[in-house]
MDAnalysis code that builds the backbone (N, CA, C; Angstrom):
import MDAnalysis as mda
import numpy as np

u = mda.Universe.empty(573, n_residues=191, atom_resindex=np.repeat(np.arange(191), 3), trajectory=True)
u.add_TopologyAttr("name", ["N", "CA", "C"] * 191)
u.add_TopologyAttr("resid", np.arange(1, 192))
u.add_TopologyAttr("resname", ["MET", "THR", "GLU", "LYS", "HIS", "VAL", "ALA", "VAL", "LEU", "LEU", "ALA", "ASP", "GLY", "PHE", "GLU", "GLU", "GLY", "GLU", "ALA", "VAL", "VAL", "PHE", "ILE", "ASP", "ILE", "MET", "ARG", "ARG", "LEU", "ASP", "ILE", "LYS", "VAL", "ASP", "VAL", "LEU", "SER", "CYS", "MET", "GLU", "THR", "PRO", "ALA", "LEU", "ASN", "THR", "TYR", "PHE", "GLU", "THR", "ARG", "ILE", "THR", "ALA", "ASP", "ASP", "THR", "LEU", "LYS", "ASN", "CYS", "TYR", "ASP", "ASN", "THR", "TYR", "ASP", "ALA", "VAL", "MET", "MET", "PRO", "GLY", "GLY", "PRO", "LYS", "GLY", "THR", "ASP", "ASN", "LEU", "CYS", "GLY", "ASN", "PRO", "MET", "VAL", "ILE", "ASP", "PHE", "LEU", "LYS", "ARG", "HIS", "ILE", "SER", "GLU", "ASP", "LYS", "TYR", "ILE", "CYS", "ALA", "LEU", "CYS", "SER", "SER", "GLY", "ALA", "LYS", "VAL", "LEU", "ALA", "ALA", "HIS", "ASN", "LEU", "LEU", "GLU", "GLY", "ARG", "ARG", "TYR", "THR", "THR", "GLY", "GLY", "GLY", "LEU", "GLN", "GLU", "LYS", "PHE", "ALA", "ASP", "GLY", "GLN", "PHE", "VAL", "ASP", "GLN", "LYS", "VAL", "VAL", "VAL", "ASP", "GLY", "ASN", "PHE", "ILE", "SER", "GLY", "LYS", "GLY", "LEU", "GLY", "VAL", "SER", "PHE", "GLU", "PHE", "ALA", "PHE", "THR", "VAL", "ALA", "LYS", "HIS", "LEU", "LEU", "ALA", "ASP", "ASN", "VAL", "GLU", "LYS", "VAL", "ASP", "TRP", "GLN", "ALA", "SER", "HIS", "ILE", "TYR", "PHE", "ASP", "HIS", "TRP", "PRO", "LEU"])
u.atoms.positions = np.array([
    [13.586, -2.262, -32.288],
    [13.177, -1.827, -30.970],
    [11.653, -1.766, -30.910],
    [11.072, -2.413, -29.919],
    [9.631, -2.432, -29.731],
    [9.172, -1.133, -29.099],
    [8.068, -0.584, -29.607],
    [7.526, 0.646, -29.016],
    [7.099, 0.383, -27.580],
    [7.460, 1.294, -26.700],
    [7.093, 1.193, -25.290],
    [5.795, 1.951, -25.057],
    [5.047, 1.475, -24.054],
    [3.714, 2.014, -23.794],
    [3.550, 2.202, -22.288],
    [3.196, 3.423, -21.886],
    [3.092, 3.783, -20.479],
    [1.675, 4.250, -20.164],
    [1.167, 3.843, -19.006],
    [-0.101, 4.369, -18.492],
    [0.214, 5.360, -17.376],
    [-0.406, 6.528, -17.429],
    [-0.301, 7.515, -16.358],
    [-1.671, 7.573, -15.694],
    [-1.711, 7.197, -14.413],
    [-2.973, 7.138, -13.674],
    [-3.212, 8.451, -12.938],
    [-4.329, 9.093, -13.255],
    [-4.671, 10.372, -12.647],
    [-6.025, 10.293, -11.963],
    [-6.131, 10.995, -10.842],
    [-7.407, 11.124, -10.140],
    [-7.531, 12.569, -9.675],
    [-8.751, 13.028, -9.486],
    [-8.969, 14.406, -9.060],
    [-8.033, 14.760, -7.904],
    [-7.371, 15.919, -8.038],
    [-6.450, 16.381, -7.016],
    [-4.998, 16.035, -7.287],
    [-4.687, 15.481, -8.476],
    [-3.296, 15.114, -8.776],
    [-2.437, 16.360, -8.971],
    [-1.147, 16.208, -8.724],
    [-0.174, 17.290, -8.899],
    [0.116, 17.424, -10.391],
    [-0.435, 18.481, -11.001],
    [-0.368, 18.618, -12.456],
    [1.044, 18.774, -12.990],
    [1.918, 19.486, -12.278],
    [3.288, 19.667, -12.757],
    [4.018, 18.340, -12.895],
    [3.847, 17.471, -11.913],
    [4.505, 16.157, -11.961],
    [4.001, 15.338, -13.142],
    [2.706, 15.366, -13.356],
    [2.126, 14.582, -14.455],
    [2.545, 15.127, -15.811],
    [2.457, 16.430, -15.989],
    [2.728, 17.026, -17.303],
    [4.200, 16.871, -17.690],
    [5.117, 17.072, -16.750],
    [6.543, 16.891, -17.076],
    [6.794, 15.450, -17.505],
    [6.248, 14.496, -16.761],
    [6.454, 13.089, -17.094],
    [5.895, 12.758, -18.484],
    [4.664, 13.173, -18.742],
    [4.028, 12.900, -20.040],
    [4.839, 13.535, -21.161],
    [5.269, 14.769, -20.974],
    [6.055, 15.484, -21.976],
    [7.338, 14.724, -22.313],
    [8.097, 14.319, -21.291],
    [9.366, 13.627, -21.543],
    [9.133, 12.292, -22.250],
    [8.132, 11.548, -21.818],
    [7.838, 10.271, -22.474],
    [7.525, 10.482, -23.954],
    [6.666, 11.437, -24.240],
    [6.262, 11.660, -25.632],
    [7.400, 12.223, -26.478],
    [8.270, 13.038, -25.896],
    [9.454, 13.521, -26.631],
    [10.338, 12.357, -27.064],
    [10.329, 11.309, -26.260],
    [11.165, 10.140, -26.540],
    [10.419, 9.059, -27.309],
    [9.275, 9.422, -27.873],
    [8.459, 8.505, -28.685],
    [7.977, 7.291, -27.906],
    [7.771, 7.481, -26.609],
    [7.155, 6.449, -25.785],
    [5.662, 6.748, -25.763],
    [4.869, 5.786, -26.148],
    [3.422, 5.988, -26.204],
    [2.871, 6.121, -24.786],
    [2.017, 7.113, -24.561],
    [1.453, 7.373, -23.247],
    [-0.072, 7.372, -23.334],
    [-0.697, 6.596, -22.458],
    [-2.147, 6.684, -22.259],
    [-2.358, 7.383, -20.925],
    [-2.929, 8.576, -20.968],
    [-3.262, 9.307, -19.756],
    [-4.659, 8.851, -19.357],
    [-4.741, 8.161, -18.207],
    [-5.993, 7.512, -17.811],
    [-6.584, 8.146, -16.561],
    [-7.819, 8.558, -16.678],
    [-8.564, 9.060, -15.524],
    [-9.042, 7.876, -14.697],
    [-8.813, 7.940, -13.407],
    [-9.283, 6.900, -12.493],
    [-10.595, 7.336, -11.834],
    [-11.217, 8.318, -12.453],
    [-12.526, 8.798, -12.025],
    [-13.557, 8.281, -13.041],
    [-14.788, 8.713, -12.923],
    [-15.850, 8.242, -13.816],
    [-15.730, 8.777, -15.239],
    [-15.156, 9.982, -15.399],
    [-15.033, 10.602, -16.716],
    [-13.586, 11.004, -16.960],
    [-13.227, 11.281, -18.207],
    [-11.865, 11.741, -18.505],
    [-11.560, 13.148, -17.969],
    [-12.574, 13.953, -17.690],
    [-12.360, 15.316, -17.194],
    [-11.931, 15.275, -15.730],
    [-10.816, 15.951, -15.439],
    [-10.237, 15.924, -14.094],
    [-9.966, 17.327, -13.580],
    [-9.971, 17.478, -12.271],
    [-9.515, 18.695, -11.606],
    [-8.202, 18.375, -10.921],
    [-7.207, 19.235, -11.099],
    [-5.892, 19.005, -10.521],
    [-5.798, 19.597, -9.118],
    [-4.635, 19.405, -8.510],
    [-4.353, 19.921, -7.177],
    [-4.611, 21.430, -7.101],
    [-4.213, 22.153, -8.144],
    [-4.403, 23.597, -8.176],
    [-5.569, 23.995, -9.077],
    [-6.525, 23.096, -9.217],
    [-7.809, 23.325, -9.881],
    [-7.698, 23.685, -11.360],
    [-6.682, 23.151, -12.014],
    [-6.577, 23.262, -13.457],
    [-7.386, 22.117, -14.056],
    [-8.216, 22.421, -15.033],
    [-9.002, 21.363, -15.678],
    [-8.137, 20.688, -16.740],
    [-8.002, 19.385, -16.630],
    [-7.235, 18.595, -17.595],
    [-8.089, 17.402, -17.988],
    [-8.050, 17.074, -19.259],
    [-8.811, 15.933, -19.751],
    [-7.857, 14.804, -20.113],
    [-8.117, 13.632, -19.576],
    [-7.313, 12.445, -19.862],
    [-7.668, 11.895, -21.240],
    [-6.840, 10.976, -21.720],
    [-7.111, 10.322, -23.009],
    [-8.303, 9.380, -22.905],
    [-8.452, 8.752, -21.743],
    [-9.505, 7.749, -21.553],
    [-9.637, 7.505, -20.045],
    [-10.454, 6.542, -19.691],
    [-10.587, 6.166, -18.285],
    [-9.889, 4.829, -18.037],
    [-9.468, 4.631, -16.804],
    [-8.880, 3.343, -16.434],
    [-9.890, 2.226, -16.653],
    [-11.139, 2.504, -16.355],
    [-12.185, 1.496, -16.532],
    [-12.202, 0.961, -17.966],
    [-12.068, 1.856, -18.940],
    [-12.086, 1.444, -20.349],
    [-10.803, 0.733, -20.780],
    [-9.705, 1.003, -20.101],
    [-8.399, 0.458, -20.496],
    [-7.859, -0.548, -19.492],
    [-8.681, -0.961, -18.573],
    [-8.256, -1.819, -17.467],
    [-7.561, -3.097, -17.943],
    [-8.010, -3.684, -19.024],
    [-7.447, -4.955, -19.500],
    [-6.163, -4.783, -20.311],
    [-5.777, -3.553, -20.614],
    [-4.526, -3.312, -21.341],
    [-3.336, -3.593, -20.426],
    [-2.236, -4.036, -21.028],
    [-0.995, -4.220, -20.290],
    [0.018, -3.215, -20.814],
    [0.674, -2.529, -19.886],
    [1.627, -1.472, -20.225],
    [3.024, -1.873, -19.779],
    [4.022, -1.257, -20.398],
    [5.404, -1.491, -19.988],
    [5.700, -0.814, -18.659],
    [4.974, 0.263, -18.368],
    [5.143, 0.985, -17.111],
    [3.825, 1.639, -16.729],
    [3.638, 1.776, -15.428],
    [2.484, 2.494, -14.889],
    [3.035, 3.584, -13.986],
    [2.621, 4.832, -14.239],
    [3.110, 5.966, -13.470],
    [1.962, 6.627, -12.722],
    [2.268, 7.093, -11.506],
    [1.312, 7.849, -10.699],
    [2.005, 9.086, -10.155],
    [1.442, 10.285, -10.380],
    [1.987, 11.481, -9.741],
    [1.456, 11.602, -8.319],
    [1.967, 12.586, -7.592],
    [1.484, 12.859, -6.246],
    [0.322, 13.834, -6.258],
    [0.199, 14.532, -5.154],
    [-0.932, 15.422, -4.917],
    [-1.765, 14.808, -3.815],
    [-1.953, 15.487, -2.687],
    [-2.613, 14.887, -1.528],
    [-3.973, 14.252, -1.838],
    [-4.849, 15.004, -2.453],
    [-6.180, 14.453, -2.756],
    [-6.120, 13.443, -3.893],
    [-5.223, 13.687, -4.852],
    [-5.084, 12.763, -5.967],
    [-4.657, 11.380, -5.519],
    [-3.663, 11.325, -4.617],
    [-3.211, 10.017, -4.152],
    [-4.232, 9.377, -3.206],
    [-4.985, 10.193, -2.466],
    [-6.097, 9.632, -1.677],
    [-7.104, 8.961, -2.594],
    [-7.417, 9.622, -3.711],
    [-8.381, 9.057, -4.666],
    [-7.849, 7.796, -5.336],
    [-6.558, 7.768, -5.660],
    [-5.969, 6.552, -6.236],
    [-5.981, 5.428, -5.209],
    [-5.569, 5.747, -3.983],
    [-5.477, 4.751, -2.919],
    [-6.828, 4.111, -2.610],
    [-7.883, 4.897, -2.687],
    [-9.216, 4.406, -2.353],
    [-9.950, 3.731, -3.498],
    [-9.286, 3.559, -4.631],
    [-9.927, 2.986, -5.812],
    [-9.450, 1.537, -6.002],
    [-10.311, 0.547, -5.714],
    [-9.901, -0.861, -5.841],
    [-9.419, -1.232, -7.247],
    [-9.973, -0.582, -8.270],
    [-9.552, -0.877, -9.642],
    [-8.086, -0.476, -9.847],
    [-7.684, 0.653, -9.276],
    [-6.288, 1.101, -9.371],
    [-5.370, 0.075, -8.720],
    [-5.722, -0.377, -7.529],
    [-4.875, -1.316, -6.795],
    [-4.781, -2.652, -7.535],
    [-5.875, -3.141, -8.058],
    [-5.842, -4.390, -8.836],
    [-5.006, -4.236, -10.105],
    [-5.132, -3.086, -10.767],
    [-4.360, -2.792, -11.979],
    [-2.867, -2.800, -11.659],
    [-2.494, -2.162, -10.554],
    [-1.089, -2.153, -10.132],
    [-0.604, -3.555, -9.786],
    [-1.404, -4.305, -9.050],
    [-1.008, -5.671, -8.670],
    [-0.755, -6.531, -9.901],
    [-1.603, -6.397, -10.898],
    [-1.412, -7.183, -12.121],
    [-0.104, -6.805, -12.800],
    [0.183, -5.512, -12.890],
    [1.415, -5.082, -13.538],
    [2.651, -5.462, -12.722],
    [2.528, -5.448, -11.406],
    [3.635, -5.904, -10.562],
    [3.893, -7.387, -10.814],
    [2.836, -8.184, -10.879],
    [2.997, -9.631, -11.088],
    [3.576, -9.950, -12.460],
    [3.417, -9.035, -13.415],
    [3.951, -9.232, -14.766],
    [5.305, -8.536, -14.946],
    [5.919, -8.097, -13.841],
    [7.246, -7.462, -13.851],
    [7.331, -6.219, -14.734],
    [6.280, -5.428, -14.718],
    [6.280, -4.154, -15.425],
    [6.819, -3.076, -14.490],
    [7.233, -1.953, -15.042],
    [7.748, -0.865, -14.218],
    [6.596, -0.179, -13.488],
    [6.786, 0.044, -12.204],
    [5.832, 0.761, -11.359],
    [6.541, 2.040, -10.925],
    [5.995, 3.178, -11.342],
    [6.680, 4.458, -11.207],
    [5.837, 5.420, -10.378],
    [6.313, 5.716, -9.169],
    [5.555, 6.523, -8.222],
    [6.306, 7.798, -7.888],
    [5.671, 8.925, -8.127],
    [6.282, 10.219, -7.836],
    [5.598, 10.842, -6.629],
    [6.388, 11.432, -5.762],
    [5.925, 12.159, -4.574],
    [5.107, 11.249, -3.656],
    [3.950, 11.701, -3.237],
    [3.171, 10.974, -2.226],
    [2.609, 9.645, -2.708],
    [2.587, 9.392, -4.009],
    [2.002, 8.136, -4.488],
    [2.815, 6.917, -4.047],
    [4.122, 7.077, -3.827],
    [4.933, 5.960, -3.341],
    [4.454, 5.462, -1.993],
    [4.167, 6.384, -1.092],
    [3.698, 6.014, 0.244],
    [2.194, 5.774, 0.266],
    [1.436, 6.737, -0.258],
    [-0.017, 6.720, -0.072],
    [-0.753, 5.736, -0.965],
    [-0.086, 5.224, -1.992],
    [-0.716, 4.202, -2.840],
    [0.022, 2.874, -2.678],
    [1.336, 2.863, -2.940],
    [2.077, 1.601, -2.907],
    [2.270, 1.076, -1.480],
    [2.888, 1.881, -0.614],
    [3.142, 1.415, 0.767],
    [1.838, 1.183, 1.524],
    [0.847, 2.012, 1.283],
    [-0.439, 1.879, 1.984],
    [-1.105, 0.540, 1.706],
    [-0.817, -0.036, 0.536],
    [-1.415, -1.327, 0.153],
    [-0.390, -2.461, 0.177],
    [0.758, -2.232, 0.844],
    [1.813, -3.249, 0.947],
    [2.263, -3.781, -0.410],
    [2.300, -2.893, -1.406],
    [2.715, -3.298, -2.748],
    [4.227, -3.211, -2.933],
    [4.924, -2.527, -2.038],
    [6.379, -2.407, -2.157],
    [7.088, -3.687, -1.729],
    [6.471, -4.438, -0.853],
    [7.031, -5.702, -0.366],
    [8.484, -5.543, 0.065],
    [8.745, -4.494, 0.844],
    [10.077, -4.293, 1.394],
    [11.068, -3.596, 0.488],
    [10.677, -3.250, -0.730],
    [11.618, -2.609, -1.651],
    [12.004, -1.212, -1.153],
    [13.157, -0.740, -1.621],
    [13.601, 0.623, -1.346],
    [12.768, 1.588, -2.183],
    [12.428, 2.742, -1.581],
    [11.666, 3.760, -2.310],
    [11.866, 5.110, -1.648],
    [11.438, 6.160, -2.334],
    [11.420, 7.488, -1.749],
    [10.028, 8.069, -1.932],
    [9.724, 9.071, -1.135],
    [8.417, 9.719, -1.177],
    [8.575, 11.111, -0.597],
    [7.576, 11.938, -0.787],
    [7.638, 13.302, -0.283],
    [6.897, 13.487, 1.024],
    [7.194, 14.593, 1.686],
    [6.418, 15.048, 2.818],
    [6.478, 14.231, 4.086],
    [7.500, 13.408, 4.275],
    [7.595, 12.611, 5.489],
    [6.558, 11.510, 5.593],
    [5.918, 11.185, 4.496],
    [4.835, 10.189, 4.510],
    [5.309, 8.782, 4.842],
    [6.601, 8.507, 4.675],
    [7.124, 7.174, 4.974],
    [6.884, 6.790, 6.428],
    [6.740, 7.767, 7.296],
    [6.518, 7.504, 8.727],
    [5.156, 6.868, 8.996],
    [4.234, 7.029, 8.064],
    [2.860, 6.555, 8.272],
    [2.627, 5.119, 7.822],
    [3.602, 4.538, 7.100],
    [3.393, 3.214, 6.521],
    [4.584, 2.307, 6.808],
    [4.303, 1.053, 7.118],
    [5.361, 0.109, 7.477],
    [6.021, -0.533, 6.260],
    [5.328, -0.587, 5.135],
    [5.854, -1.271, 3.956],
    [6.972, -0.465, 3.301],
    [7.958, -1.159, 2.771],
    [9.036, -0.519, 2.034],
    [10.133, 0.015, 2.933],
    [11.290, 0.258, 2.306],
    [12.445, 0.829, 3.004],
    [12.691, 2.221, 2.435],
    [12.337, 3.245, 3.198],
    [12.508, 4.613, 2.738],
    [13.985, 4.954, 2.599],
    [14.327, 5.600, 1.478],
    [15.674, 6.081, 1.217],
    [15.543, 7.568, 0.908],
    [16.305, 8.402, 1.590],
    [16.222, 9.851, 1.417],
    [17.068, 10.286, 0.219],
    [16.555, 9.976, -0.979],
    [17.214, 10.341, -2.232],
    [16.171, 10.928, -3.175],
    [16.651, 11.632, -4.193],
    [15.734, 12.243, -5.162],
    [14.951, 11.189, -5.937],
    [15.666, 10.208, -6.472],
    [15.056, 9.139, -7.268],
    [15.662, 7.816, -6.803],
    [14.818, 6.812, -6.619],
    [15.270, 5.499, -6.165],
    [14.757, 4.438, -7.139],
    [15.658, 3.561, -7.556],
    [15.296, 2.433, -8.411],
    [15.565, 1.159, -7.625],
    [14.551, 0.316, -7.503],
    [14.710, -0.992, -6.865],
    [13.970, -1.997, -7.735],
    [14.730, -2.712, -8.562],
    [14.104, -3.630, -9.511],
    [13.242, -2.842, -10.488],
    [11.982, -3.235, -10.598],
    [11.069, -2.566, -11.525],
    [10.297, -1.419, -10.874],
    [10.674, -1.054, -9.659],
    [10.032, 0.060, -8.968],
    [10.928, 1.291, -9.050],
    [10.366, 2.386, -9.542],
    [11.088, 3.647, -9.640],
    [10.255, 4.693, -8.907],
    [10.875, 5.358, -7.936],
    [10.140, 6.371, -7.176],
    [10.934, 7.664, -7.141],
    [10.198, 8.763, -7.039],
    [10.804, 10.091, -6.970],
    [10.202, 10.876, -5.820],
    [10.982, 11.804, -5.283],
    [10.602, 12.519, -4.074],
    [9.476, 13.530, -4.278],
    [9.432, 14.228, -5.416],
    [8.377, 15.223, -5.604],
    [8.581, 16.055, -6.848],
    [7.805, 17.118, -6.947],
    [7.787, 17.975, -8.130],
    [9.179, 18.426, -8.550],
    [10.028, 18.789, -7.606],
    [11.359, 19.302, -7.923],
    [12.275, 18.309, -8.613],
    [11.932, 17.034, -8.571],
    [12.771, 16.022, -9.228],
    [12.033, 15.370, -10.404],
    [11.030, 16.050, -10.909],
    [10.217, 15.484, -11.996],
    [11.034, 15.123, -13.230],
    [12.018, 15.963, -13.577],
    [12.837, 15.662, -14.749],
    [13.732, 14.456, -14.506],
    [14.415, 14.418, -13.348],
    [15.259, 13.264, -13.019],
    [14.432, 11.979, -13.038],
    [13.263, 12.051, -12.442],
    [12.371, 10.899, -12.380],
    [11.972, 10.439, -13.782],
    [11.494, 11.364, -14.602],
    [11.043, 11.011, -15.955],
    [12.176, 10.438, -16.795],
    [13.358, 11.052, -16.742],
    [14.480, 10.535, -17.526],
    [14.976, 9.194, -17.003],
    [14.866, 8.964, -15.703],
    [15.250, 7.662, -15.155],
    [14.298, 6.578, -15.661],
    [13.006, 6.860, -15.649],
    [12.034, 5.903, -16.195],
    [12.337, 5.651, -17.668],
    [12.563, 6.712, -18.421],
    [12.845, 6.575, -19.854],
    [14.104, 5.751, -20.097],
    [15.137, 5.985, -19.287],
    [16.394, 5.232, -19.439],
    [16.152, 3.738, -19.273],
    [15.283, 3.355, -18.344],
    [14.988, 1.937, -18.152],
    [14.117, 1.388, -19.276],
    [13.151, 2.164, -19.702],
    [12.290, 1.701, -20.800],
    [13.048, 1.596, -22.118],
    [13.982, 2.511, -22.333],
    [14.740, 2.557, -23.589],
    [16.184, 2.104, -23.371],
    [16.362, 1.066, -22.583],
    [17.706, 0.575, -22.256],
    [18.514, 0.228, -23.503],
    [17.834, -0.112, -24.596],
    [18.534, -0.446, -25.836],
    [18.817, 0.790, -26.694],
    [18.434, 1.970, -26.214],
    [18.666, 3.204, -26.964],
    [18.883, 4.375, -26.004],
    [19.804, 4.215, -25.067],
    [20.071, 5.245, -24.064],
    [20.578, 6.531, -24.706],
    [21.221, 6.422, -25.882],
    [21.715, 7.608, -26.574],
    [20.571, 8.576, -26.865],
    [19.414, 8.039, -27.183],
    [18.241, 8.877, -27.462],
    [17.830, 9.646, -26.204],
    [17.869, 8.967, -25.060],
    [17.526, 9.605, -23.783],
    [18.553, 10.689, -23.469],
    [19.834, 10.373, -23.618],
    [20.895, 11.341, -23.351],
    [20.764, 12.567, -24.250],
    [20.495, 12.328, -25.531],
    [20.365, 13.447, -26.471],
    [19.194, 14.343, -26.074],
    [18.062, 13.757, -25.747],
    [16.890, 14.559, -25.393],
    [17.146, 15.339, -24.104],
    [17.825, 14.737, -23.135],
    [18.147, 15.431, -21.885],
    [19.024, 16.648, -22.162],
    [20.023, 16.494, -23.025],
    [20.885, 17.637, -23.334],
    [20.152, 18.654, -24.196],
    [19.246, 18.198, -25.047],
    [18.478, 19.081, -25.933],
    [17.600, 20.050, -25.136],
    [17.073, 19.610, -24.007],
    [16.225, 20.505, -23.211],
    [17.034, 21.176, -22.094],
    [18.368, 21.052, -22.173],
    [19.274, 21.704, -21.224],
    [19.077, 21.220, -19.799],
    [18.866, 19.918, -19.665],
    [18.760, 19.318, -18.341],
    [20.173, 18.999, -17.869],
    [20.718, 19.860, -17.013],
    [22.130, 19.797, -16.622],
    [22.495, 18.631, -15.721],
    [21.532, 18.029, -15.074],
    [21.833, 16.989, -14.084],
    [21.907, 15.593, -14.686],
    [21.949, 15.490, -15.994],
    [21.954, 14.186, -16.646],
    [23.308, 13.926, -17.249],
    [23.851, 12.735, -17.270],
    [23.268, 11.557, -16.635],
    [23.448, 11.602, -15.116],
    [22.544, 10.909, -14.458],
    [22.558, 10.889, -12.996],
    [23.676, 9.994, -12.502],
])
């Protein structure tokens, strides 16, 4: 089994709970995670003003290719991701290479749909944001998988979202995902 590698894209104002749960689940499952700041430095301020330091910057890791790219929500965080041309180019490259694109909460609408990256795919997002963008087909579900796109509604579904991403990345070892879900007493698994 080849080691899987995930990039988590963060920008000032990101929803820290969504990011931390996702990173935790990936690392518990031995999936390598690069936490990348999409700002000038690795030091970030979260939605609730918690200081978190990323592993590196997107600028330094831009040429790397990952098995999946994840973005959490957070109103200002997704505004910062959406307004960063490097983020959009990075996503486009990974989409063209059929990598997993994983958007939690507002990032599905405010980053992917805002830049027409969904190309009509089914997705979910939080806060009624689907009304603001024409791209994609909104589905009112906790977690939606459409091809290599995985989206989640928000913080309350962070575990379902993370385990769904892990299940796809570790398709050849789903038993490991199932065991870890039961180990942390996640009652809603398997979905």
